LODREN-684083 format. One record per residue: residue number from 0; chain; x, y, z of N, C-alpha, C in turn. Coordinates in nm, 3 decimals. Example, Ala and Ser with C-alpha at 12.3 -4.5 7.8 and 13.67 -1.06 7.14 Angstrom:
<rs>
0  A  1.319  -0.569  0.780  1.230  -0.450  0.780  1.320  -0.330  0.780
1  A  1.285  -0.225  0.708  1.367  -0.106  0.714  1.290  0.003  0.787
</rs>
This chain:
<rs>
0  A  0.448  1.266  -2.090  0.435  1.226  -1.901  0.619  1.288  -1.904
1  A  0.611  1.396  -1.751  0.767  1.434  -1.699  0.854  1.286  -1.609
2  A  0.944  1.318  -1.668  1.007  1.162  -1.560  1.042  1.271  -1.456
3  A  1.018  1.192  -1.342  1.061  1.295  -1.193  0.997  1.392  -1.159
4  A  0.884  1.350  -1.213  0.767  1.421  -1.149  0.671  1.278  -1.072
5  A  0.633  1.338  -0.965  0.536  1.285  -0.878  0.413  1.428  -0.843
6  A  0.236  1.357  -0.775  0.181  1.439  -0.723  0.114  1.313  -0.670
7  A  0.107  1.408  -0.501  0.064  1.345  -0.380  -0.111  1.390  -0.350
8  A  -0.189  1.363  -0.418  -0.311  1.408  -0.386  -0.411  1.370  -0.229
9  A  -0.426  1.458  -0.154  -0.488  1.423  0.029  -0.331  1.471  0.103
10  A  -0.330  1.561  0.138  -0.228  1.649  0.270  -0.263  1.617  0.355
11  A  -0.308  1.509  0.444  -0.337  1.444  0.597  -0.226  1.413  0.575
12  A  -0.237  1.357  0.787  -0.118  1.278  0.784  0.001  1.184  0.735
13  A  -0.136  1.122  0.620  -0.023  1.019  0.509  0.015  1.025  0.431
14  A  -0.073  1.177  0.326  -0.032  1.205  0.235  0.098  1.342  0.283
15  A  0.096  1.378  0.399  0.212  1.459  0.420  0.355  1.378  0.466
16  A  0.296  1.246  0.487  0.419  1.163  0.599  0.459  1.166  0.468
17  A  0.396  1.088  0.351  0.459  1.038  0.226  0.536  1.134  0.168
18  A  0.510  1.240  0.139  0.552  1.369  0.037  0.715  1.452  0.166
19  A  0.739  1.397  0.255  0.845  1.488  0.329  0.912  1.301  0.288
20  A  0.892  1.227  0.306  0.946  1.092  0.250  1.037  1.113  0.112
21  A  0.918  1.083  0.063  0.935  1.079  -0.091  1.119  1.215  -0.120
22  A  1.052  1.341  -0.049  1.124  1.441  -0.077  1.261  1.403  -0.006
23  A  1.288  1.320  0.076  1.412  1.280  0.132  1.474  1.178  0.017
24  A  1.418  1.135  -0.051  1.411  1.042  -0.135  1.520  1.015  -0.215
25  A  1.494  1.175  -0.303  1.589  1.217  -0.444  1.513  1.099  -0.554
26  A  1.389  1.098  -0.531  1.369  0.981  -0.622  1.248  1.091  -0.735
27  A  1.265  1.251  -0.660  1.170  1.330  -0.806  1.225  1.428  -0.758
28  A  1.248  1.525  -0.902  1.308  1.663  -0.903  1.138  1.749  -0.857
29  A  1.045  1.697  -0.858  0.910  1.729  -0.903  0.801  1.706  -0.834
30  A  0.747  1.748  -0.706  0.628  1.712  -0.661  0.543  1.781  -0.590
31  A  0.399  1.716  -0.653  0.288  1.871  -0.648  0.195  1.762  -0.547
32  A  0.152  1.867  -0.446  0.052  1.833  -0.329  -0.037  1.920  -0.392
33  A  -0.245  1.816  -0.424  -0.333  1.867  -0.375  -0.425  1.848  -0.262
34  A  -0.476  1.868  -0.273  -0.620  1.908  -0.152  -0.646  1.968  -0.160
35  A  -0.833  1.921  -0.085  -0.939  1.939  -0.050  -0.965  2.091  0.000
36  A  -0.807  2.092  0.076  -0.816  2.244  0.202  -0.666  2.261  0.105
37  A  -0.736  2.390  0.008  -0.571  2.417  -0.058  -0.451  2.506  -0.007
38  A  -0.484  2.583  0.158  -0.405  2.633  0.241  -0.357  2.552  0.310
39  A  -0.437  2.375  0.330  -0.344  2.303  0.357  -0.218  2.202  0.298
40  A  -0.230  2.254  0.103  -0.158  2.172  0.024  -0.067  2.248  0.047
41  A  -0.020  2.412  0.063  -0.009  2.541  0.075  0.101  2.507  0.161
42  A  0.057  2.516  0.241  0.110  2.475  0.373  0.268  2.396  0.392
43  A  0.189  2.271  0.375  0.237  2.133  0.434  0.364  2.112  0.259
44  A  0.363  2.208  0.159  0.442  2.245  0.081  0.580  2.373  0.116
45  A  0.530  2.455  0.194  0.579  2.547  0.215  0.726  2.464  0.333
46  A  0.648  2.420  0.398  0.720  2.345  0.528  0.789  2.250  0.463
47  A  0.739  2.160  0.399  0.831  2.020  0.350  0.916  2.090  0.288
48  A  0.944  2.185  0.184  1.006  2.260  0.078  1.154  2.312  0.193
49  A  1.112  2.352  0.329  1.264  2.423  0.393  1.354  2.307  0.360
50  A  1.333  2.174  0.381  1.427  2.067  0.475  1.513  2.111  0.284
51  A  1.469  2.154  0.165  1.507  2.073  0.015  1.638  2.100  0.060
52  A  1.736  2.213  0.108  1.839  2.258  0.098  1.993  2.159  0.208
53  A  1.833  2.065  0.265  1.928  1.996  0.336  1.931  1.880  0.310
54  A  1.844  1.866  0.181  1.832  1.698  0.132  1.881  1.686  0.001
55  A  1.792  1.647  -0.094  1.784  1.672  -0.227  1.747  1.781  -0.318
56  A  1.758  1.815  -0.372  1.719  1.900  -0.528  1.557  1.862  -0.521
57  A  1.480  1.951  -0.514  1.367  1.872  -0.523  1.212  2.009  -0.512
58  A  1.182  2.003  -0.590  1.081  2.135  -0.624  0.920  2.123  -0.566
59  A  0.886  2.162  -0.482  0.834  2.087  -0.409  0.647  2.192  -0.407
60  A  0.552  2.198  -0.472  0.494  2.248  -0.427  0.298  2.290  -0.440
61  A  0.256  2.340  -0.413  0.071  2.309  -0.426  0.019  2.330  -0.554
62  A  -0.073  2.288  -0.574  -0.110  2.275  -0.749  -0.229  2.216  -0.769
63  A  -0.276  2.239  -0.880  -0.476  2.203  -0.978  -0.394  2.057  -1.006
64  A  -0.520  2.040  -1.072  -0.520  1.950  -1.139  -0.454  1.914  -1.264
65  A  -0.442  2.056  -1.312  -0.390  2.040  -1.387  -0.215  2.052  -1.439
66  A  -0.194  2.077  -1.335  -0.044  2.009  -1.222  -0.014  1.911  -1.298
67  A  -0.054  1.800  -1.294  -0.043  1.671  -1.263  -0.055  1.562  -1.361
68  A  -0.088  1.615  -1.491  -0.181  1.576  -1.547  -0.019  1.515  -1.601
69  A  0.082  1.561  -1.604  0.203  1.494  -1.723  0.297  1.438  -1.572
70  A  0.281  1.350  -1.438  0.351  1.348  -1.347  0.352  1.220  -1.432
71  A  0.466  1.077  -1.394  0.467  0.998  -1.416  0.416  0.881  -1.324
72  A  0.398  0.951  -1.202  0.299  0.892  -1.085  0.215  0.985  -1.014
73  A  0.112  0.909  -0.951  -0.004  0.978  -0.897  -0.022  0.910  -0.727
74  A  -0.023  0.963  -0.620  -0.012  0.861  -0.535  -0.212  0.979  -0.467
75  A  -0.276  0.883  -0.451  -0.404  0.931  -0.374  -0.413  0.873  -0.237
76  A  -0.419  0.972  -0.151  -0.412  0.959  -0.028  -0.517  0.972  0.087
77  A  -0.599  1.067  -0.038  -0.730  1.171  -0.006  -0.839  1.015  0.071
78  A  -0.919  1.117  0.194  -1.006  0.935  0.219  -1.059  1.005  0.350
79  A  -1.169  0.986  0.416  -1.221  1.019  0.555  -1.046  0.931  0.640
80  A  -1.033  0.925  0.784  -0.913  0.871  0.784  -0.971  0.748  0.897
81  A  -0.937  0.691  0.987  -0.990  0.546  1.059  -1.032  0.596  1.190
82  A  -1.114  0.590  1.205  -1.098  0.648  1.386  -1.115  0.501  1.458
83  A  -1.066  0.537  1.560  -1.058  0.433  1.720  -1.222  0.347  1.745
84  A  -1.233  0.233  1.691  -1.310  0.105  1.679  -1.384  0.143  1.552
85  A  -1.303  0.205  1.491  -1.364  0.163  1.298  -1.224  0.047  1.205
86  A  -1.275  0.015  1.149  -1.235  -0.110  1.068  -1.225  -0.009  0.956
87  A  -1.085  -0.052  0.826  -1.080  -0.019  0.759  -1.221  0.018  0.636
88  A  -1.309  -0.084  0.676  -1.405  -0.176  0.592  -1.496  0.014  0.609
89  A  -1.517  0.019  0.711  -1.573  0.108  0.777  -1.627  0.240  0.746
90  A  -1.505  0.288  0.631  -1.423  0.392  0.549  -1.471  0.390  0.464
91  A  -1.564  0.273  0.411  -1.584  0.216  0.224  -1.694  0.389  0.146
92  A  -1.769  0.390  0.194  -1.898  0.489  0.153  -1.821  0.589  0.119
93  A  -1.765  0.622  0.241  -1.744  0.796  0.244  -1.626  0.809  0.111
94  A  -1.501  0.700  0.132  -1.439  0.739  0.039  -1.436  0.690  -0.072
95  A  -1.548  0.589  -0.130  -1.537  0.580  -0.264  -1.586  0.743  -0.297
96  A  -1.699  0.796  -0.219  -1.721  0.937  -0.338  -1.645  1.025  -0.344
97  A  -1.553  1.043  -0.227  -1.457  1.107  -0.266  -1.387  1.094  -0.406
98  A  -1.359  0.915  -0.401  -1.269  0.888  -0.508  -1.343  0.929  -0.662
99  A  -1.473  0.883  -0.665  -1.603  0.943  -0.706  -1.561  1.069  -0.812
100  A  -1.516  1.195  -0.695  -1.456  1.332  -0.752  -1.358  1.322  -0.820
101  A  -1.278  1.233  -0.749  -1.116  1.268  -0.804  -1.050  1.141  -0.918
102  A  -1.092  1.104  -0.956  -1.077  0.996  -1.056  -1.083  1.075  -1.165
103  A  -1.200  1.093  -1.241  -1.299  1.175  -1.319  -1.175  1.321  -1.393
104  A  -1.115  1.391  -1.253  -1.033  1.460  -1.318  -0.865  1.453  -1.344
105  A  -0.875  1.347  -1.281  -0.727  1.303  -1.360  -0.706  1.208  -1.477
106  A  -0.861  1.120  -1.534  -0.889  1.127  -1.644  -0.903  1.192  -1.720
107  A  -0.976  1.282  -1.733  -0.984  1.417  -1.856  -0.895  1.453  -1.887
108  A  -0.776  1.460  -1.804  -0.657  1.555  -1.857  -0.573  1.410  -1.920
109  A  -0.603  1.293  -1.999  -0.528  1.248  -2.030  -0.414  1.147  -1.987
110  A  -0.373  1.109  -1.800  -0.305  1.116  -1.780  -0.242  0.964  -1.820
111  A  -0.129  0.960  -1.825  -0.067  0.837  -1.870  0.045  0.753  -1.776
112  A  0.071  0.764  -1.622  0.148  0.712  -1.544  0.108  0.614  -1.452
113  A  0.095  0.614  -1.358  0.126  0.543  -1.266  -0.007  0.564  -1.174
114  A  -0.124  0.476  -1.170  -0.231  0.536  -1.011  -0.179  0.438  -0.896
115  A  -0.095  0.537  -0.775  -0.048  0.446  -0.641  -0.150  0.518  -0.545
116  A  -0.288  0.323  -0.552  -0.390  0.412  -0.414  -0.302  0.393  -0.313
117  A  -0.344  0.474  -0.200  -0.311  0.469  -0.078  -0.381  0.463  0.035
118  A  -0.565  0.517  0.023  -0.652  0.549  0.109  -0.717  0.430  0.142
119  A  -0.737  0.385  0.262  -0.802  0.285  0.257  -0.990  0.300  0.295
120  A  -0.994  0.159  0.285  -0.995  0.079  0.218  -0.929  0.013  0.078
121  A  -0.791  0.023  0.112  -0.761  0.039  -0.007  -0.742  -0.080  -0.101
122  A  -0.796  -0.131  -0.115  -0.830  -0.281  -0.193  -0.965  -0.266  -0.273
123  A  -1.063  -0.202  -0.195  -1.200  -0.142  -0.230  -1.130  0.056  -0.319
124  A  -1.113  0.070  -0.275  -1.054  0.202  -0.340  -0.966  0.182  -0.477
125  A  -0.884  0.036  -0.475  -0.811  0.055  -0.615  -0.906  -0.008  -0.719
126  A  -0.971  -0.085  -0.636  -1.080  -0.150  -0.782  -1.174  -0.038  -0.801
127  A  -1.205  0.036  -0.707  -1.262  0.107  -0.791  -1.261  0.306  -0.853
128  A  -1.094  0.263  -0.826  -1.031  0.353  -0.918  -1.007  0.329  -1.017
129  A  -0.971  0.155  -1.079  -0.926  0.103  -1.182  -1.104  0.118  -1.239
130  A  -1.183  0.062  -1.216  -1.345  0.059  -1.273  -1.304  0.208  -1.315
131  A  -1.373  0.308  -1.241  -1.363  0.463  -1.262  -1.261  0.495  -1.383
132  A  -1.132  0.456  -1.404  -1.055  0.485  -1.485  -1.056  0.432  -1.630
133  A  -1.047  0.323  -1.612  -1.064  0.246  -1.753  -0.911  0.195  -1.763
134  A  -0.810  0.273  -1.662  -0.660  0.248  -1.686  -0.633  0.072  -1.707
135  A  -0.556  0.034  -1.794  -0.568  -0.114  -1.734  -0.527  -0.144  -1.596
136  A  -0.510  -0.309  -1.603  -0.534  -0.332  -1.437  -0.366  -0.264  -1.406
137  A  -0.237  -0.298  -1.503  -0.123  -0.297  -1.462  -0.035  -0.158  -1.395
138  A  -0.136  -0.055  -1.438  -0.153  0.124  -1.394  -0.187  0.140  -1.277
139  A  -0.235  0.062  -1.253  -0.378  0.079  -1.123  -0.322  0.030  -0.995
140  A  -0.216  0.007  -0.930  -0.214  -0.064  -0.798  -0.191  -0.025  -0.659
141  A  -0.264  -0.059  -0.588  -0.297  0.023  -0.414  -0.144  -0.041  -0.341
142  A  -0.162  0.035  -0.232  -0.010  -0.022  -0.136  -0.027  -0.135  -0.026
143  A  -0.190  -0.173  -0.109  -0.135  -0.361  -0.024  -0.140  -0.357  0.106
144  A  -0.061  -0.507  0.098  -0.014  -0.526  0.233  0.166  -0.514  0.250
145  A  0.190  -0.419  0.178  0.339  -0.387  0.171  0.380  -0.321  0.303
146  A  0.293  -0.277  0.404  0.333  -0.234  0.498  0.302  -0.349  0.614
147  A  0.211  -0.377  0.553  0.199  -0.518  0.679  0.300  -0.641  0.698
148  A  0.350  -0.689  0.584  0.431  -0.772  0.535  0.556  -0.729  0.581
149  A  0.570  -0.568  0.625  0.684  -0.531  0.674  0.711  -0.534  0.841
150  A  0.598  -0.506  0.860  0.531  -0.528  1.047  0.608  -0.707  1.027
151  A  0.538  -0.800  0.955  0.533  -0.912  1.014  0.709  -0.945  1.054
152  A  0.785  -0.900  0.894  0.936  -0.936  0.900  0.999  -0.878  1.043
153  A  0.930  -0.740  1.065  1.007  -0.723  1.192  0.991  -0.782  1.309
154  A  0.809  -0.821  1.310  0.807  -0.873  1.476  0.879  -0.994  1.464
155  A  0.888  -1.090  1.347  0.961  -1.213  1.343  1.098  -1.181  1.317
156  A  1.184  -1.072  1.288  1.316  -1.054  1.318  1.330  -1.059  1.478
157  A  1.268  -0.964  1.550  1.264  -0.960  1.701  1.276  -1.103  1.772
158  A  1.181  -1.177  1.732  1.123  -1.305  1.811  1.260  -1.398  1.755
159  A  1.305  -1.413  1.634  1.469  -1.474  1.630  1.552  -1.405  1.655
160  A  1.572  -1.321  1.669  1.714  -1.183  1.754  1.800  -1.262  1.574
161  A  1.706  -1.174  1.476  1.775  -1.158  1.364  1.684  -1.050  1.241
162  A  1.834  -1.039  1.201  1.800  -0.872  1.141  1.644  -0.943  1.020
163  A  1.555  -0.853  1.062  1.442  -0.829  0.961  1.490  -0.877  0.804
164  A  1.576  -0.768  0.749  1.592  -0.764  0.664  1.633  -0.937  0.538
165  A  1.636  -0.980  0.635  1.705  -1.146  0.594  1.542  -1.249  0.602
166  A  1.442  -1.137  0.642  1.317  -1.224  0.674  1.209  -1.197  0.569
167  A  1.174  -1.345  0.486  1.109  -1.313  0.376  0.985  -1.346  0.441
168  A  0.884  -1.306  0.411  0.764  -1.323  0.446  0.658  -1.231  0.362
169  A  0.562  -1.285  0.320  0.405  -1.206  0.315  0.274  -1.198  0.370
170  A  0.262  -1.089  0.351  0.078  -1.075  0.440  0.020  -1.103  0.292
171  A  -0.080  -1.198  0.272  -0.142  -1.155  0.147  -0.309  -1.133  0.152
172  A  -0.383  -1.082  0.111  -0.511  -1.086  0.081  -0.573  -0.962  0.113
173  A  -0.674  -0.914  0.206  -0.695  -0.766  0.227  -0.617  -0.724  0.320
174  A  -0.615  -0.617  0.277  -0.511  -0.505  0.392  -0.609  -0.519  0.489
175  A  -0.624  -0.567  0.577  -0.721  -0.595  0.716  -0.748  -0.699  0.773
176  A  -0.875  -0.711  0.829  -0.920  -0.804  0.979  -0.878  -0.936  0.838
177  A  -0.885  -0.972  0.737  -0.891  -1.095  0.702  -0.742  -1.093  0.604
178  A  -0.668  -1.040  0.623  -0.513  -1.066  0.587  -0.481  -1.197  0.653
179  A  -0.390  -1.229  0.534  -0.345  -1.429  0.602  -0.144  -1.379  0.610
180  A  -0.092  -1.481  0.702  0.024  -1.437  0.684  0.043  -1.607  0.578
181  A  0.168  -1.612  0.516  0.182  -1.719  0.466  0.302  -1.734  0.465
182  A  0.277  -1.883  0.610  0.440  -1.914  0.683  0.457  -2.010  0.588
183  A  0.399  -2.041  0.507  0.442  -2.245  0.456  0.579  -2.174  0.318
184  A  0.579  -2.084  0.301  0.706  -2.043  0.226  0.756  -1.916  0.275
185  A  0.726  -1.844  0.405  0.843  -1.746  0.511  0.959  -1.855  0.516
186  A  1.058  -1.792  0.504  1.198  -1.800  0.514  1.307  -1.700  0.538
187  A  1.401  -1.745  0.648  1.536  -1.690  0.688  1.615  -1.669  0.580
188  A  1.666  -1.557  0.527  1.789  -1.637  0.413  1.784  -1.786  0.302
189  A  1.673  -1.819  0.330  1.665  -1.921  0.231  1.609  -2.054  0.310
190  A  1.680  -2.048  0.438  1.629  -2.133  0.550  1.454  -2.090  0.566
191  A  1.409  -2.228  0.565  1.257  -2.255  0.611  1.239  -2.222  0.721
192  A  1.133  -2.151  0.775  1.068  -2.099  0.897  1.074  -2.212  0.993
193  A  1.034  -2.275  0.986  1.009  -2.378  1.101  1.139  -2.451  1.195
194  A  1.244  -2.458  1.052  1.353  -2.466  1.042  1.473  -2.383  1.144
195  A  1.421  -2.286  1.060  1.558  -2.164  1.165  1.481  -2.144  1.262
196  A  1.342  -2.194  1.314  1.296  -2.148  1.462  1.308  -2.259  1.562
197  A  1.410  -2.341  1.472  1.417  -2.474  1.549  1.539  -2.448  1.617
198  A  1.694  -2.417  1.493  1.764  -2.351  1.532  1.808  -2.210  1.627
199  A  1.708  -2.112  1.634  1.678  -2.081  1.724  1.646  -2.092  1.881
200  A  1.622  -2.212  1.866  1.550  -2.287  1.959  1.411  -2.243  2.055
201  A  1.355  -2.252  1.934  1.188  -2.215  1.924  1.107  -2.296  1.884
202  A  1.116  -2.403  1.983  1.024  -2.523  1.885  0.825  -2.500  1.935
203  A  0.827  -2.425  2.044  0.664  -2.361  1.997  0.631  -2.283  1.862
204  A  0.679  -2.363  1.729  0.665  -2.316  1.635  0.569  -2.297  1.609
205  A  0.410  -2.320  1.619  0.313  -2.324  1.547  0.185  -2.182  1.664
206  A  0.211  -2.134  1.776  0.154  -2.083  1.894  0.222  -1.976  1.857
207  A  0.378  -1.967  1.843  0.407  -1.817  1.796  0.378  -1.763  1.645
208  A  0.358  -1.872  1.603  0.321  -1.860  1.440  0.192  -1.697  1.450
209  A  0.088  -1.818  1.588  -0.072  -1.757  1.538  -0.059  -1.606  1.646
210  A  0.054  -1.587  1.721  0.068  -1.505  1.786  0.125  -1.333  1.711
211  A  0.216  -1.376  1.640  0.287  -1.275  1.561  0.158  -1.275  1.450
212  A  0.135  -1.289  1.422  -0.004  -1.293  1.295  -0.114  -1.148  1.347
213  A  -0.133  -1.199  1.470  -0.266  -1.176  1.584  -0.259  -1.061  1.593
214  A  -0.084  -1.027  1.643  -0.016  -0.855  1.688  -0.007  -0.735  1.533
215  A  0.017  -0.823  1.441  0.065  -0.779  1.265  -0.086  -0.696  1.256
216  A  -0.188  -0.815  1.281  -0.315  -0.763  1.205  -0.387  -0.673  1.307
217  A  -0.364  -0.603  1.447  -0.370  -0.562  1.501  -0.320  -0.413  1.557
218  A  -0.194  -0.448  1.528  -0.104  -0.319  1.495  -0.214  -0.168  1.404
219  A  -0.248  -0.226  1.326  -0.269  -0.063  1.333  -0.382  0.036  1.426
220  A  -0.462  -0.086  1.454  -0.570  -0.048  1.597  -0.483  -0.006  1.673
221  A  -0.424  -0.050  1.764  -0.328  -0.045  1.849  -0.258  0.133  1.842
222  A  -0.190  0.164  1.708  -0.131  0.284  1.679  -0.255  0.358  1.729
223  A  -0.362  0.367  1.634  -0.442  0.459  1.596  -0.527  0.469  1.759
224  A  -0.545  0.345  1.829  -0.534  0.443  2.010  -0.521  0.493  2.050
225  A  -0.363  0.463  2.042  -0.246  0.499  2.149  -0.245  0.626  2.082
226  A  -0.235  0.687  1.929  -0.237  0.844  1.853  -0.263  0.900  1.764
227  A  -0.419  0.830  1.771  -0.529  0.890  1.665  -0.506  0.835  1.514
228  A  -0.383  0.764  1.428  -0.358  0.763  1.334  -0.232  0.719  1.306
229  A  -0.238  0.630  1.203  -0.103  0.581  1.166  -0.027  0.679  1.020
230  A  0.103  0.655  1.017  0.138  0.788  0.891  0.310  0.706  0.868
231  A  0.372  0.736  0.950  0.509  0.700  0.947  0.566  0.597  0.837
232  A  0.480  0.482  0.857  0.527  0.333  0.851  0.464  0.295  0.662
233  A  0.284  0.347  0.675  0.225  0.365  0.527  0.389  0.451  0.482
234  A  0.387  0.591  0.523  0.484  0.690  0.415  0.601  0.637  0.372
235  A  0.673  0.517  0.502  0.809  0.473  0.421  0.755  0.328  0.322
236  A  0.629  0.262  0.315  0.580  0.199  0.217  0.601  0.233  0.089
237  A  0.528  0.417  0.070  0.518  0.431  -0.052  0.653  0.464  -0.077
238  A  0.729  0.558  -0.033  0.810  0.546  -0.054  0.884  0.401  -0.147
239  A  0.894  0.343  -0.140  0.981  0.165  -0.137  0.908  0.128  -0.267
240  A  0.787  0.131  -0.266  0.645  0.153  -0.436  0.733  0.249  -0.525
241  A  0.750  0.395  -0.477  0.773  0.426  -0.577  0.910  0.438  -0.637
242  A  1.019  0.373  -0.518  1.155  0.321  -0.527  1.137  0.252  -0.645
243  A  1.042  0.145  -0.671  1.037  0.019  -0.775  0.953  0.059  -0.886
244  A  0.880  0.143  -0.850  0.831  0.190  -0.972  0.931  0.313  -1.074
245  A  0.956  0.377  -0.994  1.044  0.500  -1.062  1.163  0.428  -1.151
246  A  1.247  0.290  -1.080  1.404  0.276  -1.080  1.384  0.162  -1.139
247  A  1.244  0.112  -1.245  1.217  -0.011  -1.313  1.269  -0.106  -1.211
248  A  1.294  -0.132  -1.036  1.368  -0.217  -1.036  1.346  -0.377  -1.050
249  A  1.196  -0.431  -1.083  1.150  -0.531  -1.059  1.127  -0.611  -0.910
250  A  1.130  -0.515  -0.828  1.087  -0.580  -0.726  1.035  -0.679  -0.676
251  A  0.946  -0.753  -0.620  0.879  -0.839  -0.579  0.805  -0.746  -0.470
252  A  0.663  -0.695  -0.482  0.606  -0.663  -0.332  0.463  -0.657  -0.392
253  A  0.412  -0.688  -0.228  0.241  -0.752  -0.243  0.167  -0.653  -0.190
254  A  0.101  -0.561  -0.333  0.061  -0.486  -0.381  -0.073  -0.511  -0.394
255  A  -0.167  -0.427  -0.381  -0.306  -0.443  -0.449  -0.310  -0.435  -0.581
256  A  -0.377  -0.559  -0.643  -0.370  -0.558  -0.791  -0.542  -0.633  -0.801
257  A  -0.569  -0.654  -0.949  -0.685  -0.696  -0.982  -0.650  -0.853  -0.994
258  A  -0.731  -0.908  -0.893  -0.683  -1.062  -0.937  -0.855  -1.117  -1.092
259  A  -0.776  -1.185  -1.162  -0.806  -1.291  -1.287  -0.786  -1.430  -1.290
260  A  -0.795  -1.446  -1.192  -0.852  -1.613  -1.224  -0.757  -1.736  -1.094
261  A  -0.677  -1.633  -1.027  -0.554  -1.680  -0.940  -0.602  -1.781  -0.830
262  A  -0.666  -1.904  -0.795  -0.648  -1.924  -0.712  -0.802  -1.943  -0.702
263  A  -0.850  -1.962  -0.823  -1.007  -1.923  -0.834  -1.028  -1.832  -0.798
264  A  -1.032  -1.701  -0.781  -1.060  -1.570  -0.781  -1.078  -1.448  -0.885
265  A  -1.150  -1.408  -0.909  -1.181  -1.290  -0.974  -1.249  -1.180  -1.011
266  A  -1.198  -1.060  -1.058  -1.292  -0.942  -1.045  -1.327  -0.854  -0.866
267  A  -1.154  -0.875  -0.802  -1.134  -0.795  -0.705  -1.027  -0.787  -0.677
268  A  -0.994  -0.718  -0.631  -0.844  -0.631  -0.576  -0.857  -0.684  -0.425
269  A  -0.709  -0.743  -0.425  -0.614  -0.770  -0.308  -0.489  -0.767  -0.328
270  A  -0.445  -0.794  -0.191  -0.315  -0.824  -0.203  -0.195  -0.924  -0.224
271  A  -0.110  -0.960  -0.334  -0.061  -1.030  -0.398  0.043  -0.994  -0.406
272  A  0.174  -1.067  -0.418  0.310  -1.070  -0.430  0.267  -1.017  -0.618
273  A  0.386  -0.912  -0.668  0.388  -0.898  -0.781  0.546  -0.847  -0.848
274  A  0.595  -0.857  -0.958  0.718  -0.783  -0.969  0.611  -0.648  -0.976
275  A  0.694  -0.582  -0.966  0.718  -0.391  -0.956  0.788  -0.312  -1.047
276  A  0.736  -0.252  -1.084  0.865  -0.144  -1.237  0.784  -0.032  -1.278
277  A  0.850  -0.036  -1.337  0.781  0.107  -1.446  0.686  0.111  -1.500
278  A  0.628  -0.045  -1.542  0.475  -0.044  -1.624  0.398  -0.060  -1.506
279  A  0.449  -0.065  -1.351  0.322  -0.088  -1.232  0.375  -0.221  -1.203
280  A  0.237  -0.325  -1.205  0.226  -0.450  -1.150  0.262  -0.522  -1.309
281  A  0.375  -0.571  -1.296  0.419  -0.624  -1.381  0.385  -0.766  -1.450
282  A  0.373  -0.845  -1.361  0.288  -0.973  -1.323  0.253  -1.059  -1.177
283  A  0.188  -1.101  -1.169  0.133  -1.159  -1.048  0.296  -1.284  -0.990
284  A  0.306  -1.317  -0.905  0.421  -1.417  -0.841  0.316  -1.487  -0.800
285  A  0.301  -1.681  -0.847  0.282  -1.772  -0.771  0.332  -1.846  -0.685
286  A  0.310  -1.790  -0.622  0.367  -1.821  -0.443  0.350  -1.954  -0.445
287  A  0.391  -2.032  -0.331  0.309  -2.169  -0.316  0.208  -2.139  -0.177
288  A  0.124  -2.196  -0.141  0.010  -2.201  -0.049  -0.013  -2.313  -0.049
289  A  0.016  -2.293  0.135  -0.115  -2.429  0.181  -0.237  -2.445  0.146
290  A  -0.296  -2.548  0.147  -0.479  -2.565  0.149  -0.525  -2.464  0.245
291  A  -0.453  -2.478  0.323  -0.527  -2.361  0.466  -0.545  -2.222  0.384
292  A  -0.382  -2.202  0.366  -0.350  -2.017  0.312  -0.458  -2.016  0.184
293  A  -0.474  -2.100  0.047  -0.534  -2.101  -0.043  -0.691  -2.067  0.004
294  A  -0.762  -2.114  0.120  -0.857  -2.137  0.162  -0.923  -1.995  0.234
295  A  -0.820  -1.968  0.325  -0.817  -1.816  0.360  -0.829  -1.700  0.241
296  A  -0.714  -1.705  0.202  -0.713  -1.660  0.072  -0.849  -1.639  -0.006
297  A  -0.912  -1.740  -0.045  -1.064  -1.735  -0.118  -1.191  -1.655  -0.024
298  A  -1.144  -1.668  0.091  -1.263  -1.614  0.230  -1.197  -1.446  0.243
299  A  -1.082  -1.408  0.248  -1.071  -1.322  0.194  -1.123  -1.227  0.063
300  A  -1.133  -1.267  -0.011  -1.194  -1.229  -0.194  -1.349  -1.185  -0.141
301  A  -1.372  -1.304  -0.036  -1.558  -1.300  -0.068  -1.612  -1.223  0.041
302  A  -1.526  -1.129  0.152  -1.504  -0.989  0.191  -1.532  -0.915  0.127
303  A  -1.432  -0.907  0.049  -1.378  -0.802  -0.030  -1.504  -0.760  -0.154
304  A  -1.519  -0.869  -0.208  -1.653  -0.878  -0.311  -1.799  -0.884  -0.233
305  A  -1.831  -0.873  -0.119  -1.943  -0.847  -0.029  -1.933  -0.692  -0.030
306  A  -1.886  -0.619  0.019  -1.861  -0.445  0.021  -1.870  -0.475  -0.096
307  A  -1.826  -0.457  -0.233  -1.816  -0.418  -0.355  -1.967  -0.409  -0.389
308  A  -2.053  -0.554  -0.372  -2.183  -0.604  -0.399  -2.266  -0.480  -0.361
309  A  -2.247  -0.483  -0.228  -2.335  -0.397  -0.175  -2.308  -0.244  -0.171
310  A  -2.239  -0.197  -0.166  -2.159  -0.079  -0.232  -2.248  -0.030  -0.383
311  A  -2.253  -0.155  -0.476  -2.335  -0.146  -0.606  -2.465  -0.169  -0.596
312  A  -2.526  -0.163  -0.495  -2.729  -0.225  -0.481  -2.735  -0.115  -0.465
</rs>
């Protein structure tokens, strides 16, 4: 495994934006781009590498599966795009078929690094990649609700007039319509959310909760309706997860991981706070959930399990 080398499979909006974000991060010295359309990969590599003299030294080029076998991290963004009016789960059948062609190409080359799944529906596709690869669950993670949680923090920061980086709150469950905002453990620099709201003169705490959670849940649909696709926010999420892995930061991020009995949930991948480091997902963090949040998490898991079941029939 070659330290400082990463690959991105899929050079659409998300893949190319992620490559651009990673080029500017200085995390990698070598970045390989792959796409079913080879000219697309070549063009993106050329365009992004033009900025290298103005940023950090990085070798960026289009390659093949043989070129990525020794990467320490492979980011998979390949898949059909979510169209206006579609849910992420509507993409299941098309993108599982794509993954059935991608994952065997990786495993046949004895890849030893981390697989980071970004294509949607990310929870379903992370589970698919895990089963197809046979890799340990710690090495196959999805981008999950890292972006959703960032959206939540940003919106709370706006609402309370405080730096969003001081907000600590998670979205968990499906990266999609059944996601859950965990208000019971949300806080601003250690001050419980409800108390902080009162300090800022917001007494309609419950109503604001519901409004903000709904805005976050519908954010992607609104962006897709207005500009056709989302890619900058998820590119920054990819960069953040890669930072945690490459630098072995032990950061706590809500990534898509295999559940193994937590809250009564097993054999399904969904987003949950994990310590993320060089080994991928090192351990899940048992954050406190209210009874309602725990029930909603179980319902979110059932939604994903039903989709998986329908695909296996």
